[in-house]
VEXGUSE-245668 format. One record per residue (C-alpha): x, y, z; residue number from 1; residue in one letter. Coordinates in Angstrom, 3 decimals. Example, Ala and Ser with C-alpha at 12.3 -4.5 7.8 and 13.67 -1.06 7.14 Angstrom:
[[12.300,-4.500,7.800],1,'A']
[[13.670,-1.060,7.140],2,'S']
This chain:
[[165.222,-79.476,96.995],1,'M']
[[167.598,-78.751,99.890],2,'P']
[[166.476,-76.493,102.728],3,'F']
[[168.127,-75.066,105.832],4,'V']
[[166.390,-74.680,109.167],5,'L']
[[167.833,-72.433,111.878],6,'G']
[[167.219,-72.311,115.600],7,'T']
[[166.773,-69.074,117.540],8,'A']
[[166.069,-68.251,121.159],9,'G']
[[167.403,-67.351,124.590],10,'H']
[[170.355,-69.088,126.205],11,'V']
[[169.582,-72.372,127.992],12,'D']
[[166.113,-72.704,126.467],13,'H']
[[166.995,-76.108,125.064],14,'G']
[[167.879,-75.386,121.427],15,'K']
[[170.761,-77.837,121.168],16,'S']
[[168.961,-80.488,123.218],17,'L']
[[165.972,-80.238,120.895],18,'L']
[[168.197,-80.564,117.814],19,'V']
[[169.809,-83.673,119.304],20,'K']
[[166.411,-85.149,120.164],21,'A']
[[165.165,-84.536,116.605],22,'L']
[[168.247,-85.715,114.740],23,'T']
[[170.363,-87.850,117.058],24,'G']
[[173.265,-85.446,116.347],25,'I']
[[174.793,-83.277,119.063],26,'D']
[[175.389,-79.855,117.428],27,'P']
[[177.674,-78.725,120.268],28,'D']
[[181.037,-79.694,118.788],29,'R']
[[183.447,-77.592,120.878],30,'L']
[[185.058,-78.871,124.087],31,'K']
[[184.179,-75.609,125.825],32,'E']
[[180.540,-76.016,124.822],33,'E']
[[180.479,-79.512,126.361],34,'K']
[[182.058,-78.264,129.572],35,'E']
[[179.829,-75.214,129.959],36,'R']
[[176.628,-76.803,128.636],37,'G']
[[176.176,-73.754,126.399],38,'M']
[[176.329,-73.267,122.645],39,'T']
[[179.063,-70.748,121.853],40,'I']
[[179.471,-71.031,118.098],41,'D']
[[177.377,-72.398,115.271],42,'L']
[[176.425,-76.051,115.408],43,'G']
[[175.173,-78.195,112.547],44,'F']
[[172.959,-81.247,112.108],45,'A']
[[170.414,-82.633,109.678],46,'W']
[[166.974,-84.160,109.939],47,'L']
[[165.291,-86.880,107.872],48,'N']
[[161.676,-85.894,107.307],49,'L']
[[158.645,-88.145,106.677],50,'P']
[[158.517,-86.883,103.067],51,'S']
[[161.963,-88.398,102.480],52,'G']
[[163.690,-85.017,102.388],53,'R']
[[166.719,-84.149,104.450],54,'E']
[[166.796,-80.671,105.979],55,'V']
[[169.995,-79.060,107.268],56,'S']
[[169.895,-77.487,110.721],57,'I']
[[171.999,-74.572,111.926],58,'V']
[[171.989,-74.343,115.716],59,'D']
[[172.897,-70.867,116.967],60,'V']
[[174.088,-69.663,120.377],61,'P']
[[171.523,-67.905,122.544],62,'G']
[[173.774,-66.005,124.936],63,'H']
[[173.937,-62.242,124.328],64,'E']
[[177.747,-62.391,124.198],65,'R']
[[177.582,-64.664,121.143],66,'F']
[[174.969,-62.822,119.059],67,'I']
[[177.552,-62.156,116.336],68,'K']
[[178.047,-65.923,116.014],69,'N']
[[174.295,-66.345,115.780],70,'M']
[[174.185,-63.754,112.973],71,'L']
[[176.900,-65.590,111.032],72,'A']
[[174.622,-68.596,110.663],73,'G']
[[171.103,-67.254,110.447],74,'V']
[[171.418,-65.428,107.109],75,'G']
[[170.977,-68.403,104.774],76,'G']
[[168.124,-70.229,106.462],77,'I']
[[164.754,-71.000,104.851],78,'D']
[[162.860,-71.559,108.071],79,'M']
[[163.285,-70.758,111.779],80,'A']
[[162.485,-72.592,114.963],81,'L']
[[162.036,-69.914,117.623],82,'L']
[[162.604,-71.845,120.828],83,'I']
[[161.186,-70.670,124.157],84,'I']
[[161.427,-72.594,127.425],85,'A']
[[158.112,-73.208,129.187],86,'A']
[[159.594,-72.540,132.605],87,'D']
[[160.966,-69.079,131.689],88,'E']
[[158.884,-67.808,128.797],89,'G']
[[159.933,-64.903,126.597],90,'V']
[[163.371,-63.584,127.582],91,'M']
[[165.701,-60.795,126.315],92,'P']
[[167.462,-62.909,123.690],93,'Q']
[[164.093,-64.324,122.596],94,'T']
[[163.108,-60.784,121.685],95,'R']
[[166.449,-59.953,120.085],96,'E']
[[166.523,-63.148,118.001],97,'H']
[[162.920,-62.520,116.952],98,'L']
[[163.838,-58.958,115.951],99,'A']
[[166.724,-60.284,113.854],100,'I']
[[164.455,-62.797,112.105],101,'L']
[[161.968,-60.012,111.442],102,'D']
[[164.654,-57.746,109.963],103,'L']
[[165.762,-60.613,107.733],104,'L']
[[162.185,-61.034,106.476],105,'G']
[[161.823,-64.577,107.842],106,'M']
[[158.186,-65.594,107.302],107,'K']
[[158.568,-69.354,107.633],108,'N']
[[158.779,-70.231,111.262],109,'G']
[[157.474,-72.403,114.065],110,'I']
[[157.568,-71.417,117.717],111,'V']
[[158.636,-74.372,119.836],112,'V']
[[157.889,-74.285,123.566],113,'I']
[[160.490,-76.583,125.127],114,'T']
[[160.603,-78.131,128.605],115,'K']
[[156.859,-78.732,128.502],116,'K']
[[157.276,-81.426,131.129],117,'D']
[[158.457,-78.831,133.697],118,'L']
[[155.216,-76.811,133.880],119,'V']
[[151.511,-77.439,134.338],120,'D']
[[148.852,-76.723,131.728],121,'S']
[[147.924,-73.360,133.244],122,'E']
[[151.483,-72.105,133.088],123,'M']
[[151.829,-73.426,129.545],124,'L']
[[148.755,-71.475,128.474],125,'E']
[[150.158,-68.271,129.991],126,'L']
[[153.427,-68.784,128.106],127,'V']
[[151.482,-69.236,124.845],128,'K']
[[149.577,-65.988,125.422],129,'L']
[[152.830,-64.148,126.129],130,'D']
[[154.376,-65.565,122.942],131,'I']
[[151.405,-64.525,120.814],132,'E']
[[151.665,-61.004,122.174],133,'E']
[[155.411,-60.916,121.533],134,'T']
[[155.002,-62.076,117.912],135,'L']
[[152.513,-59.323,117.029],136,'K']
[[153.748,-57.012,114.279],137,'G']
[[156.591,-59.327,113.242],138,'T']
[[156.973,-61.590,110.210],139,'T']
[[156.327,-64.586,112.493],140,'L']
[[153.092,-63.161,113.947],141,'E']
[[150.858,-66.059,112.853],142,'K']
[[153.359,-68.853,113.383],143,'S']
[[152.247,-72.206,114.743],144,'Q']
[[153.155,-72.788,118.405],145,'I']
[[154.067,-76.358,119.371],146,'I']
[[154.920,-77.377,122.969],147,'P']
[[157.404,-80.277,123.250],148,'V']
[[159.650,-82.069,125.698],149,'S']
[[163.001,-83.037,124.257],150,'A']
[[163.855,-84.976,127.407],151,'M']
[[160.992,-87.450,127.072],152,'I']
[[160.270,-87.023,123.340],153,'G']
[[156.761,-85.680,123.817],154,'E']
[[155.225,-84.073,120.714],155,'N']
[[158.401,-84.395,118.645],156,'L']
[[156.578,-86.265,115.841],157,'P']
[[154.078,-83.385,115.677],158,'T']
[[156.927,-80.902,115.362],159,'L']
[[158.638,-82.952,112.649],160,'I']
[[155.384,-83.182,110.666],161,'A']
[[154.887,-79.419,111.023],162,'A']
[[158.413,-78.779,109.707],163,'I']
[[157.770,-81.067,106.754],164,'D']
[[154.453,-79.379,105.975],165,'A']
[[155.955,-75.889,106.097],166,'M']
[[158.807,-76.847,103.769],167,'L']
[[156.194,-78.105,101.284],168,'N']
[[155.141,-74.472,100.929],169,'K']
[[158.668,-73.016,100.933],170,'T']
[[160.125,-71.847,97.622],171,'A']
[[163.508,-73.370,96.792],172,'P']
[[166.609,-71.203,96.662],173,'K']
[[166.994,-69.574,93.256],174,'R']
[[169.747,-70.601,90.869],175,'D']
[[171.013,-67.702,88.721],176,'I']
[[174.318,-69.389,87.932],177,'G']
[[176.386,-67.284,90.333],178,'K']
[[177.094,-69.541,93.324],179,'P']
[[177.937,-67.875,96.620],180,'R']
[[178.976,-69.707,99.751],181,'L']
[[179.272,-67.288,102.691],182,'P']
[[181.880,-69.015,104.839],183,'I']
[[180.781,-69.523,108.430],184,'D']
[[183.311,-72.137,109.506],185,'R']
[[186.942,-72.927,108.574],186,'I']
[[188.970,-75.916,109.745],187,'F']
[[191.527,-78.474,108.620],188,'T']
[[191.328,-82.250,108.312],189,'I']
[[194.546,-84.244,108.459],190,'A']
[[195.416,-85.563,105.019],191,'G']
[[192.836,-83.338,103.283],192,'F']
[[193.736,-79.765,104.191],193,'G']
[[191.476,-76.754,104.537],194,'T']
[[187.697,-77.149,104.626],195,'V']
[[185.126,-74.339,104.623],196,'V']
[[181.411,-74.596,105.267],197,'T']
[[178.394,-72.441,104.540],198,'G']
[[174.926,-72.356,103.038],199,'T']
[[175.105,-72.270,99.245],200,'L']
[[172.985,-69.663,97.462],201,'I']
[[172.380,-68.450,93.890],202,'D']
[[174.104,-71.281,92.013],203,'G']
[[175.758,-74.715,92.014],204,'Q']
[[179.285,-75.828,92.914],205,'L']
[[181.133,-78.796,91.439],206,'S']
[[184.111,-80.897,92.415],207,'K']
[[187.206,-79.690,90.569],208,'G']
[[185.664,-76.278,89.877],209,'Q']
[[187.880,-73.183,89.850],210,'E']
[[186.816,-70.739,92.551],211,'I']
[[187.928,-67.580,94.272],212,'E']
[[187.367,-66.344,97.788],213,'I']
[[186.332,-62.710,98.226],214,'I']
[[187.494,-60.404,99.739],215,'P']
[[190.572,-62.458,100.680],216,'S']
[[191.320,-62.678,96.924],217,'N']
[[192.457,-66.293,97.015],218,'V']
[[192.005,-68.464,93.918],219,'K']
[[192.036,-72.251,93.940],220,'T']
[[189.835,-75.210,93.035],221,'H']
[[187.447,-77.446,94.949],222,'I']
[[189.085,-80.750,95.836],223,'R']
[[185.910,-82.276,97.254],224,'G']
[[182.350,-81.517,98.390],225,'L']
[[180.208,-82.902,101.192],226,'Q']
[[176.641,-82.355,102.312],227,'T']
[[175.611,-83.959,105.619],228,'H']
[[178.935,-85.858,105.617],229,'K']
[[178.063,-87.465,102.282],230,'Q']
[[180.527,-86.925,99.441],231,'T']
[[179.050,-85.550,96.229],232,'S']
[[180.257,-84.173,92.915],233,'D']
[[177.891,-81.200,92.954],234,'T']
[[176.114,-79.023,95.489],235,'A']
[[172.851,-77.210,94.754],236,'T']
[[171.468,-73.907,96.097],237,'P']
[[170.090,-74.210,99.611],238,'G']
[[172.539,-76.938,100.652],239,'S']
[[174.725,-76.871,103.715],240,'R']
[[178.079,-77.481,102.038],241,'V']
[[181.560,-78.434,103.197],242,'A']
[[184.148,-77.679,100.504],243,'A']
[[187.683,-79.094,100.683],244,'N']
[[189.970,-76.529,99.042],245,'L']
[[193.288,-77.215,97.377],246,'A']
[[196.531,-75.492,98.387],247,'N']
[[195.099,-72.994,100.848],248,'I']
[[196.291,-72.404,104.386],249,'A']
[[193.851,-71.832,107.217],250,'L']
[[195.058,-68.264,107.769],251,'D']
[[194.342,-67.254,104.152],252,'Q']
[[190.565,-67.305,104.716],253,'I']
[[188.289,-65.564,107.205],254,'N']
[[184.777,-66.178,108.420],255,'R']
[[182.556,-63.929,106.348],256,'G']
[[184.518,-64.419,103.134],257,'D']
[[182.481,-65.641,100.167],258,'V']
[[183.447,-68.595,97.978],259,'L']
[[182.303,-68.081,94.388],260,'T']
[[183.226,-68.476,90.728],261,'T']
[[185.993,-66.149,89.495],262,'P']
[[185.637,-62.804,87.839],263,'G']
[[182.304,-61.308,88.829],264,'W']
[[181.985,-60.610,92.567],265,'L']
[[183.894,-57.565,93.800],266,'R']
[[184.558,-56.581,97.412],267,'P']
[[183.185,-53.250,98.529],268,'T']
[[183.552,-50.725,101.327],269,'T']
[[180.454,-48.638,100.568],270,'A']
[[176.831,-49.810,100.430],271,'L']
[[173.643,-47.917,99.605],272,'D']
[[170.835,-49.387,101.714],273,'V']
[[167.291,-49.029,102.964],274,'K']
[[167.697,-49.063,106.744],275,'L']
[[164.978,-49.744,109.325],276,'R']
[[165.494,-49.048,113.006],277,'L']
[[163.734,-51.440,115.353],278,'L']
[[160.779,-50.020,117.246],279,'A']
[[162.437,-51.494,120.332],280,'S']
[[165.776,-49.776,119.628],281,'A']
[[166.971,-48.021,122.791],282,'P']
[[167.711,-44.729,121.019],283,'R']
[[167.588,-42.920,117.701],284,'S']
[[170.328,-43.374,115.118],285,'L']
[[172.111,-40.198,114.074],286,'E']
[[173.998,-39.329,110.905],287,'H']
[[177.587,-40.666,110.969],288,'N']
[[176.795,-43.099,113.801],289,'A']
[[179.375,-45.867,114.149],290,'Q']
[[177.975,-49.372,114.560],291,'V']
[[178.663,-52.960,113.504],292,'T']
[[177.355,-54.465,110.267],293,'L']
[[176.435,-58.153,109.937],294,'H']
[[175.595,-59.555,106.510],295,'T']
[[175.831,-63.165,105.387],296,'G']
[[178.557,-64.516,107.668],297,'A']
[[180.547,-61.260,107.560],298,'A']
[[181.037,-58.617,110.221],299,'E']
[[182.480,-55.113,109.770],300,'A']
[[182.663,-51.816,111.603],301,'Q']
[[180.783,-49.099,109.739],302,'I']
[[179.790,-45.459,109.690],303,'K']
[[176.155,-44.768,108.775],304,'V']
[[175.651,-41.788,106.455],305,'R']
[[171.946,-40.927,106.389],306,'L']
[[170.895,-39.699,102.946],307,'L']
[[167.339,-38.452,103.458],308,'D']
[[167.170,-37.796,107.195],309,'A']
[[169.228,-36.241,109.973],310,'S']
[[168.224,-38.931,112.432],311,'V']
[[166.226,-42.193,112.374],312,'I']
[[163.901,-42.674,115.318],313,'K']
[[162.952,-46.149,116.601],314,'P']
[[160.495,-47.761,114.188],315,'G']
[[161.433,-45.452,111.281],316,'E']
[[163.240,-46.145,108.001],317,'S']
[[165.602,-44.139,105.822],318,'A']
[[168.000,-44.446,102.916],319,'F']
[[171.612,-44.551,103.997],320,'A']
[[175.121,-45.227,102.852],321,'Q']
[[177.182,-47.581,104.977],322,'L']
[[180.925,-46.866,104.885],323,'V']
[[182.882,-49.957,105.955],324,'L']
[[186.296,-50.134,107.613],325,'E']
[[186.930,-53.529,106.017],326,'T']
[[185.539,-54.833,102.699],327,'P']
[[182.736,-57.363,102.335],328,'V']
[[181.455,-59.360,99.349],329,'A']
[[177.724,-58.769,98.843],330,'V']
[[175.190,-58.273,96.053],331,'V']
[[172.018,-56.258,95.615],332,'K']
[[169.090,-57.388,97.811],333,'D']
[[171.299,-59.081,100.400],334,'D']
[[169.995,-58.355,103.876],335,'L']
[[171.947,-56.975,106.812],336,'F']
[[171.759,-56.251,110.542],337,'I']
[[173.370,-53.392,112.473],338,'I']
[[174.264,-53.637,116.156],339,'R']
[[175.829,-51.611,118.888],340,'S']
[[178.168,-53.550,121.188],341,'P']
[[175.244,-54.679,123.353],342,'Q']
[[172.117,-54.739,121.216],343,'E']
[[170.570,-55.132,117.789],344,'T']
[[169.503,-51.749,116.419],345,'L']
[[168.052,-52.446,113.000],346,'G']
[[168.739,-53.739,109.538],347,'G']
[[167.529,-53.738,105.993],348,'G']
[[168.207,-54.359,102.318],349,'Q']
[[171.331,-53.628,100.264],350,'I']
[[170.360,-51.585,97.199],351,'L']
[[173.767,-50.790,95.676],352,'E']
[[176.802,-52.887,96.644],353,'P']
[[179.341,-50.698,94.789],354,'Q']
[[178.142,-47.317,95.999],355,'A']
[[179.621,-43.974,95.036],356,'R']
[[179.578,-41.198,97.591],357,'R']
[[176.397,-39.107,97.383],358,'H']
[[175.507,-35.646,98.544],359,'R']
[[172.790,-35.845,101.170],360,'R']
[[169.158,-34.862,100.619],361,'F']
[[169.378,-35.149,96.824],362,'Q']
[[165.984,-36.008,95.287],363,'A']
[[167.560,-37.722,92.276],364,'E']
[[169.598,-40.048,94.524],365,'T']
[[166.590,-40.948,96.654],366,'I']
[[164.446,-41.654,93.575],367,'E']
[[167.122,-43.920,92.119],368,'R']
[[167.486,-45.853,95.386],369,'L']
[[163.708,-46.172,95.679],370,'S']
[[163.586,-47.694,92.195],371,'A']
[[166.358,-50.135,93.044],372,'R']
[[164.541,-51.205,96.174],373,'G']
[[160.960,-51.502,95.023],374,'E']
[[160.819,-51.253,91.227],375,'G']
[[160.521,-53.812,88.444],376,'S']
[[163.584,-55.393,86.839],377,'A']
[[163.469,-52.659,84.191],378,'E']
[[163.392,-49.959,86.857],379,'S']
[[166.295,-51.592,88.665],380,'V']
[[168.368,-51.669,85.465],381,'I']
[[167.631,-48.015,84.727],382,'L']
[[168.434,-47.039,88.297],383,'A']
[[171.752,-48.889,88.029],384,'S']
[[172.925,-46.936,84.986],385,'L']
[[175.032,-43.820,85.181],386,'D']
[[173.742,-40.596,83.665],387,'A']
[[177.253,-39.769,82.459],388,'Q']
[[178.906,-42.974,81.311],389,'K']
[[178.038,-46.476,80.090],390,'P']
[[178.373,-49.774,81.926],391,'V']
[[179.356,-53.166,80.569],392,'E']
[[176.626,-55.791,80.777],393,'L']
[[178.803,-58.190,82.797],394,'S']
[[179.325,-55.544,85.484],395,'K']
[[175.666,-54.512,85.433],396,'L']
[[174.524,-58.127,85.843],397,'A']
[[176.831,-58.586,88.841],398,'A']
[[175.457,-55.413,90.432],399,'T']
[[171.714,-55.974,90.008],400,'I']
[[171.744,-59.691,90.912],401,'N']
[[168.845,-60.803,88.693],402,'L']
[[168.412,-64.019,86.682],403,'P']
[[169.886,-63.831,83.179],404,'E']
[[166.540,-64.357,81.410],405,'K']
[[164.961,-61.533,83.389],406,'E']
[[167.844,-59.205,82.534],407,'I']
[[167.666,-60.081,78.829],408,'E']
[[163.921,-59.531,78.626],409,'G']
[[164.164,-56.221,80.435],410,'S']
[[167.031,-54.975,78.245],411,'I']
[[165.086,-55.817,75.095],412,'Q']
[[162.055,-53.946,76.382],413,'S']
[[164.130,-50.915,77.386],414,'L']
[[165.815,-50.802,73.964],415,'V']
[[162.434,-50.917,72.228],416,'E']
[[161.261,-48.003,74.387],417,'R']
[[164.518,-46.143,73.624],418,'K']
[[165.256,-45.892,77.348],419,'D']
[[168.722,-47.350,76.775],420,'I']
[[171.198,-47.791,73.924],421,'T']
[[173.096,-51.075,73.691],422,'V']
[[176.320,-51.561,71.762],423,'L']
[[177.791,-54.990,71.031],424,'G']
[[176.389,-58.491,71.076],425,'E']
[[175.614,-61.355,73.463],426,'K']
[[177.527,-61.115,76.753],427,'N']
[[179.965,-58.486,75.463],428,'D']
[[177.693,-55.440,75.471],429,'R']
[[177.870,-51.849,76.595],430,'L']
[[174.758,-50.125,77.923],431,'I']
[[174.083,-46.384,77.959],432,'Y']
[[171.196,-44.725,79.716],433,'S']
[[169.170,-42.454,77.422],434,'A']
[[170.733,-39.462,79.146],435,'Q']
[[174.284,-40.786,78.758],436,'A']
[[173.795,-41.638,75.066],437,'W']
[[172.247,-38.221,74.380],438,'T']
[[175.312,-36.647,76.018],439,'A']
[[177.567,-38.715,73.738],440,'V']
[[175.693,-37.607,70.623],441,'K']
[[175.806,-33.969,71.673],442,'Q']
[[179.517,-34.205,72.448],443,'S']
[[180.258,-35.771,69.040],444,'V']
[[178.150,-33.207,67.171],445,'E']
[[179.884,-30.332,68.961],446,'Q']
[[183.331,-31.844,68.369],447,'A']
[[182.673,-32.293,64.630],448,'L']
[[181.220,-28.807,64.326],449,'K']
[[184.309,-27.290,65.928],450,'K']
[[186.607,-29.471,63.835],451,'F']
[[184.973,-28.423,60.572],452,'H']
[[185.115,-24.764,61.592],453,'K']
[[188.820,-25.009,62.421],454,'D']
[[189.652,-27.238,59.425],455,'N']
[[187.362,-26.235,56.558],456,'P']
[[189.521,-27.948,53.944],457,'L']
[[189.696,-31.337,55.672],458,'R']
[[187.115,-34.015,54.940],459,'Q']
[[186.783,-35.045,58.566],460,'G']
[[188.264,-35.841,61.931],461,'M']
[[190.462,-38.899,62.323],462,'A']
[[188.483,-41.601,64.125],463,'K']
[[191.154,-41.852,66.798],464,'E']
[[190.412,-38.266,67.836],465,'E']
[[186.809,-39.254,68.504],466,'L']
[[187.508,-41.998,71.045],467,'K']
[[187.652,-39.758,74.099],468,'D']
[[184.230,-38.294,73.286],469,'K']
[[182.499,-41.682,73.520],470,'L']
[[183.656,-42.536,77.057],471,'K']
[[183.622,-46.173,76.049],472,'A']
[[186.192,-48.997,76.227],473,'P']
[[188.252,-49.163,72.979],474,'P']
[[186.735,-52.514,72.004],475,'K']
[[183.348,-50.810,71.584],476,'F']
[[184.625,-47.896,69.478],477,'F']
[[183.843,-49.253,66.013],478,'D']
[[180.322,-50.369,66.923],479,'V']
[[179.697,-46.991,68.585],480,'A']
[[180.718,-45.187,65.382],481,'V']
[[178.352,-47.414,63.388],482,'K']
[[175.514,-46.643,65.812],483,'Q']
[[176.164,-42.904,65.555],484,'L']
[[176.239,-43.227,61.781],485,'S']
[[172.929,-45.124,61.787],486,'A']
[[171.371,-42.336,63.870],487,'E']
[[172.607,-39.668,61.458],488,'G']
[[175.061,-38.056,63.870],489,'I']
[[178.098,-38.569,61.641],490,'L']
[[179.316,-40.163,58.431],491,'K']
[[182.394,-42.280,57.867],492,'E']
[[184.710,-41.605,54.962],493,'T']
[[187.736,-43.864,55.050],494,'G']
[[189.659,-43.273,58.285],495,'P']
[[187.755,-40.069,59.041],496,'A']
[[184.354,-39.101,60.381],497,'V']
[[182.454,-35.923,59.615],498,'H']
[[179.095,-34.254,60.025],499,'A']
[[176.540,-35.711,57.576],500,'P']
[[175.999,-32.349,55.856],501,'D']
[[179.653,-31.326,55.769],502,'H']
[[180.903,-30.108,52.380],503,'Q']
[[184.417,-28.882,51.688],504,'I']
[[184.164,-25.422,50.134],505,'K']
[[187.071,-24.717,47.807],506,'L']
[[188.065,-21.418,46.275],507,'A']
[[188.011,-21.419,42.451],508,'P']
[[191.801,-21.337,42.353],509,'E']
[[192.036,-24.355,44.694],510,'Q']
[[189.574,-26.315,42.574],511,'Q']
[[191.561,-25.431,39.435],512,'R']
[[194.746,-26.782,41.018],513,'K']
[[193.021,-30.045,42.008],514,'I']
[[191.560,-30.542,38.553],515,'D']
[[194.935,-29.917,36.917],516,'A']
[[196.688,-32.299,39.335],517,'Y']
[[194.255,-35.165,38.721],518,'I']
[[194.421,-34.556,34.950],519,'K']
[[198.225,-34.772,35.078],520,'A']
[[198.098,-38.046,37.038],521,'L']
[[195.605,-39.477,34.564],522,'A']
[[197.764,-38.553,31.575],523,'S']
[[199.947,-41.561,32.336],524,'N']
[[197.933,-43.370,35.033],525,'P']
[[200.330,-46.252,35.848],526,'F']
[[203.439,-44.033,35.671],527,'S']
[[202.360,-40.532,36.756],528,'P']
[[204.790,-37.740,35.827],529,'P']
[[207.174,-37.357,38.811],530,'P']
[[207.053,-33.577,38.612],531,'E']
[[203.295,-33.584,39.294],532,'T']
[[202.732,-32.025,42.736],533,'T']
[[200.068,-30.227,44.748],534,'I']
[[199.893,-28.549,48.165],535,'E']
[[199.600,-31.100,51.018],536,'P']
[[196.339,-29.536,52.183],537,'E']
[[194.687,-30.026,48.797],538,'L']
[[196.174,-33.503,48.435],539,'L']
[[194.645,-34.440,51.803],540,'S']
[[191.222,-33.354,50.565],541,'I']
[[191.220,-35.496,47.436],542,'I']
[[192.688,-38.456,49.343],543,'I']
[[189.772,-38.138,51.780],544,'G']
[[187.359,-37.972,48.858],545,'Q']
[[189.128,-40.989,47.343],546,'R']
[[189.827,-39.273,44.097],547,'K']
[[193.455,-40.337,44.461],548,'V']
[[195.350,-42.976,46.444],549,'V']
[[198.711,-42.159,48.017],550,'K']
[[200.731,-45.385,48.154],551,'V']
[[204.051,-43.854,49.270],552,'A']
[[205.767,-40.505,49.678],553,'D']
[[205.777,-38.858,46.257],554,'N']
[[203.825,-41.750,44.704],555,'V']
[[200.148,-40.989,44.038],556,'V']
[[197.752,-42.617,41.591],557,'F']
[[194.248,-41.688,40.598],558,'T']
[[191.729,-43.910,42.371],559,'A']
[[190.658,-45.350,39.034],560,'D']
[[194.251,-46.256,38.112],561,'A']
[[194.878,-47.778,41.541],562,'Y']
[[191.779,-49.977,41.289],563,'D']
[[192.700,-51.176,37.791],564,'K']
[[196.307,-51.977,38.774],565,'M']
[[195.174,-53.827,41.876],566,'T']
[[192.707,-55.900,39.883],567,'Q']
[[195.359,-56.835,37.298],568,'K']
[[197.742,-57.948,40.056],569,'I']
[[195.073,-60.034,41.815],570,'I']
[[194.076,-61.754,38.561],571,'E']
[[197.727,-62.511,37.774],572,'H']
[[198.294,-64.094,41.181],573,'I']
[[195.132,-66.197,40.897],574,'K']
[[196.468,-67.675,37.656],575,'V']
[[200.196,-67.876,38.483],576,'H']
[[199.973,-68.269,42.302],577,'K']
[[202.342,-65.332,42.895],578,'Q']
[[203.874,-62.208,41.336],579,'I']
[[207.255,-60.482,41.599],580,'T']
[[207.989,-56.770,41.486],581,'V']
[[209.573,-57.256,38.048],582,'A']
[[206.412,-58.967,36.826],583,'E']
[[204.308,-56.108,38.208],584,'V']
[[206.531,-53.637,36.361],585,'R']
[[206.072,-55.516,33.092],586,'D']
[[202.365,-56.197,33.648],587,'L']
[[201.612,-52.517,34.176],588,'L']
[[204.313,-51.212,31.850],589,'Q']
[[205.580,-48.936,34.573],590,'T']
[[208.870,-48.387,36.375],591,'S']
[[210.309,-50.450,39.236],592,'R']
[[209.863,-47.411,41.529],593,'K']
[[206.102,-47.399,41.037],594,'Y']
[[205.790,-51.210,41.036],595,'A']
[[207.680,-51.551,44.329],596,'L']
[[205.739,-48.722,46.007],597,'A']
[[202.443,-50.227,44.893],598,'L']
[[203.274,-53.753,46.131],599,'M']
[[204.451,-52.503,49.522],600,'E']
[[201.194,-50.571,49.835],601,'Y']
[[199.159,-53.672,48.953],602,'L']
[[201.104,-55.591,51.602],603,'D']
[[200.180,-52.930,54.170],604,'N']
[[196.559,-53.084,53.072],605,'Q']
[[196.676,-56.869,53.658],606,'K']
[[195.761,-57.605,50.058],607,'I']
[[199.079,-59.352,49.367],608,'T']
[[201.814,-60.936,51.427],609,'R']
[[205.503,-61.196,50.595],610,'R']
[[206.949,-64.708,50.284],611,'V']
[[210.600,-64.701,49.249],612,'G']
[[210.961,-62.496,46.148],613,'D']
[[207.283,-62.728,45.269],614,'G']
[[203.843,-61.816,46.592],615,'R']
[[200.842,-64.033,47.176],616,'V']
[[197.259,-63.171,48.086],617,'L']
[[196.422,-63.081,51.765],618,'R']
């Protein structure tokens, strides 16, 4: 099980030196970092543990000017080493890095006091007391504190054993089959091309796999994969991964983009969130405040629209909508940080990655967001549905970011409770909330009622006219009609639909005309008298009732005659392999006019197919 460990702490407190002492790898890779003796961007290494595991290490810069670089690397870690120098103790960036870890919910951590060799035991004890006080009220409050000296190697084995022990109790990254690699580094290698790195979450990647990069909207495939400079065919969740990409230029990708499988992850510029302002924040946060968002490895300028408050005071929380100047690729439950140019202000949890604009102070909106943030999988699904229109399962699954088995179980339970209506099968399904499906049924009932009032002599409305009422993609129309029929909302009669209790009410004279017309057709069923006619309106009624079948203009048979003729033709073809129009004429003892019209109609009905001068069965 791969894990990622991240460093945190004030500038010049020995983070990179400690990483090098633990691993033998210098994480400072940039020339400027070597010259200045300061980590500027993310550094990477890996550590072999006594258990035989290998843990990736992300080394972050400690200087306040490079906090955004620190945030690009800290999002995917499983465990933190909060590093504090014995000769300086807790410093401003110690507190800011700790606040960031707290906002990201980091509970697995060890506090490492470095430069132990530079202070006496009394000073070391004072530093420990200060650290314990600083950790109070944070997710790392009860973390183990281990003093070390990277220069002389003192206590490093103790630290390594503590890391190993903590990872024994750390849950592995989940695998829901939707790999995401937030890109934190992009570079080229001569002869190989563009390489991106990041911490893989939520799924596996494979060599040769088709991928896309969001929101840059670049599609390509993975030419090769490496973890800890070792080539591999697959990468699993929790791994630090380097992916060599085919046919992509360096300038086509940006830090903060997400590498994933095609077709499911969509960029967004509006997020519904639960936002917490740090108790140490220097000021309150007002509605429409403009700050910087950090999530995954991405950074964007945003406006904060508070939904249930006019202002958030330090230490308080609120629901908010973040409106982004540039798109990001995120999913539900991703975490984020907001900063002003100089300081970290707060952070929280993404509840809806594809947010619609809301009116403020709406109880229904706040209840829905509360359910998305704290509810069960079933509550999250219900909160993700629209009260007015359905959502396709594939889009719902991408939005709620839950394992497939959990989604399936929850959908089944919700259907049984009649909280949702599902149309379709397997992965191609459409889901209505109870409110949305009730609205559909009411709309259809009203439409049919009006249609029957306006058209009392028509059997029903053409199905095509019903499509707009369902507010569903065309591919779900037929199954929606069947569902409405099963629930007694409508009945199907041929190409029309009508209210279940609808009856055409004919005047006595109209009924007399229909009876006379059908009797005339039946007098010579296979060759109806050509002078036999009836008003189009009445003809439409008996066609809808399937008392007659109209095969062409001015060619109508009784339904009984049509069925008998069709059966004779089918039996003839089964014996003789095909039939010609002349043979139909002779078989039915009718005229060529009627034989030709009938065969063309059977072709259109896909009962027969023309081959040369004859017809065969389809």
